[in-house]
N, C-alpha and C positions, 0 to 999 in steps of 0.2 A: 694815771701810770703814775708808778712808786721811783720815788730817787732812790738812786743805785749808789753808792758814796763806794762799794767797793766794787769793783768788776777782774777779775783775777782770772789770766786762762793759760792752764798748759803750764804753769809755772815749776821747773825742772830746780835741782840745786842737788849738784856733787859735792864733795870732799873727799879727795881721792881717787878711791876708785867705791867711794865708797856714794850710791846714792837714796841721800835723807830724802829728798823727795821729786816722785813720779809721773809728775803732769796735776799740778793741783789745778781746778776749776774753781772759784767762792764766788758769791756775788751779796754784797750788804745793805740793806737798804738806809737811808738815813730815818732816824732816831730806835732804829734795832737794838737790841742786845743777844751778841751771840756769843756761845761757849765753846772753844774745844781744847777736846781731851784725849786722851789716848797713854797710853806708857808709855813711859823713860824712854826719848830712842823713834819715835817716833815721826816725830819730823815739827812739833809743836811750836816751841822754841825759834826753830831753824824759818819753819811757817811769817809767825811772827815778825821776825826781825825784816824778814823782806819786804810781808806788805806797810809794814812800817818804813822800808826805805834806810834803814838799819843795812842790812847786808844784799845785793843786787844776784839777784837770777842767773841759772846759765841755760836759758833761755825762757818765754812763757813773753805776757803782756800783762799790762798792768799799769789799770784808772784810778786813782781815787781821785774821790772830788773833781770829778772829769779832766781832769792832770794824764797825763801819759808820764808818770812819773821818771818812767825808763831810759827817756828820753830827754830827759833833763841834766845840764850842766852838772859837775861837783857842787859850786858854786850856789846852780842860780837851783837842784837839790836842797841840801841845805839850806835854801831860806824858806821853804815849799815847808821842808819838811819843821823849823821851827815854828811857825805861822797857820801851819795846819793840819801836825798832828802831834797827839799829846801822849806822853809815855810809860808809866806807874807797873815800877817791878815789885819782886818780892822784896829785897832790900829800899831801903828810904832814899837812901842817895842824899841824901840833904845836906850841908854845906854848915863843920857845925860852929866855924866861928860867925854866922850871920843867924840872927831873928827869923824864925818863923818867915812874919812879912815879907823880907828881904831878901828868901830865899826864891819865894812868889814872883817873889816881879820879877825874878832875874832875866828868866824867858821873853817880855816884856823888851828888859834892855836891848836884850841884843836883836828883838824886833828889830830896836830904833823907836816904839812907844817913848814920845817925853813922859817925865818923872810924875809928872800929878798922876798923870792916865795910867802910868802901870800899878801907882800907888790906890788910884779907889777900885782899879780892878782887879785886883788884891787883897783889899781889905775886905770888899764886894764879898772876893770868893771864901773870905775865912772868915767871912759872917756865914751864910753857907751852910757852911761846914761844923759849922759850930765853935770855932775855936774865934771868936770874937773878943774872946782871955785870956787869949795865948802868942796872941801879934808882937807880941815883945820876946817872945822865949823862945830860948837857942834847944837846937835839936834834944841835948844833955838833960832837961828841964822839963820836955816830954814824953808822956807815957807812947808807946807803942801804936795803941790805935791813932795818937793823938800827932806822930811822926808822920804815920802813913797817910794822912786826911790832906797832912802839910803839901805833901810832893802832888797826890791830888791838885791838889789848889794851885802849887806848879804847872802842871801838866793840861791845867783846864786856863791857866792867866791870858792865854793868846786866843779864846773861841775858837777847838781847831775844831774841821769838821767829824774828827772820829781819836778815842781815848783808845788807844791798847794798852792792855792789865796780863804782865805774864805773870801766875802765882801771886797777883799782890795782896793773900793771904795766909801767905802759907808763913809768915813769922809772926801772926796772932791769938793768943790766947780763944777758943768757943766761944765768952761774951762779943770778943770786943769785934770777931772775924762775920758775925750772922751782924752787926752793927756797918760795917764794910763793905759787906753782900747787900743790902737797904737802899745803903749809899747811892752803889752805882744807877738801879732803882728809880731810885730822887731825884737824880740828877738830869734821867733822861727827860725824866717828866718835867722838870723845871727848864730845864736847857731847850729839852731837845737831841740833846745828846749820841751818839751813835759811839758803842763799847762795844770789843773785840775782845773774851778775856780767857786765855792759858789758865786751867785750872784742874787740878785735880782733884778737885771736891764738888761732892755729886750735887748737894746740896743745893750752892751755890747752880750749878750745870740746871738745875732743874726749874732755876726760877728764871732763866733765859728764857726770851724768843722762841731761838732755836742756840741744839748743843749738837756742836758737830764732832764725828766721833774719828780720829786717824788713827789709821794701821800700816805701819813699812810703807808709809812715804805719800797714802793715800785717803782721803776722806772714807770713808766705811757707805754704802748704802743709805741711803735713810728711811 
C-alpha cells in the first residue's frame, strides 16, 4: 500500500469576504512529483502555503508525513517545518553575504545539527547538484540557475519529507529552466524525494506524475 506524505481534507481559506479555497481534498504519495496549475487567483499559492504550514486554513485537516500539523503548538510547528519541509520559491532568497556552502548550512544550524554534520550534508548536496566548484562563491557570483540550485540544496539539507516549489523556474531562461525541471526528477530518483510544484509551465506539468488543475478554489475533476 502506498505511503501517503500529504493527506489534506476539506481545506478552506478566506481573506475577508473572499473565499479562496473552498474545500480542497488532496493526497500525495511518497516519492511522487505533483504539479498544481491554474490561472492567477485560482488559489494555488494559498494552498501551497497551507500545505507547507506557512499559513493556517479556516477549516479542514492536514497530515504531513503522519503528523497532524494543525494540532501542533507554534514552536513545535516551527521545528517540524524546519526538519520535515523544504521550500523553493521563484526568487531564491539567498543571503548575499554568505557563500553557497554557508547558505545551505543555515537550516541545518537552525535544526541544531553539529557544524561538521551540517557541512558534510551541505557539501554532498552541492556536489549532487553540480555545484562542487561554486561552494565558496557568494550569490552575486552565481548565475540565476546556479542560485536556484543552491536554494534547492538549502531546502533539502535537513532531508525533508516533502519539497514544495512555487514557480521555481519563473525567472530562468528556457535552457536553464529545462535543466532545473529535470533536476526535480533526478532528486526523486536519487533521494526518493516527494515534490509538489505550483507552476504555470505546461512542459514542467507534463513531466510530473500527476498534474492537478485549480479553478476558483477547487480542483477540477480529473
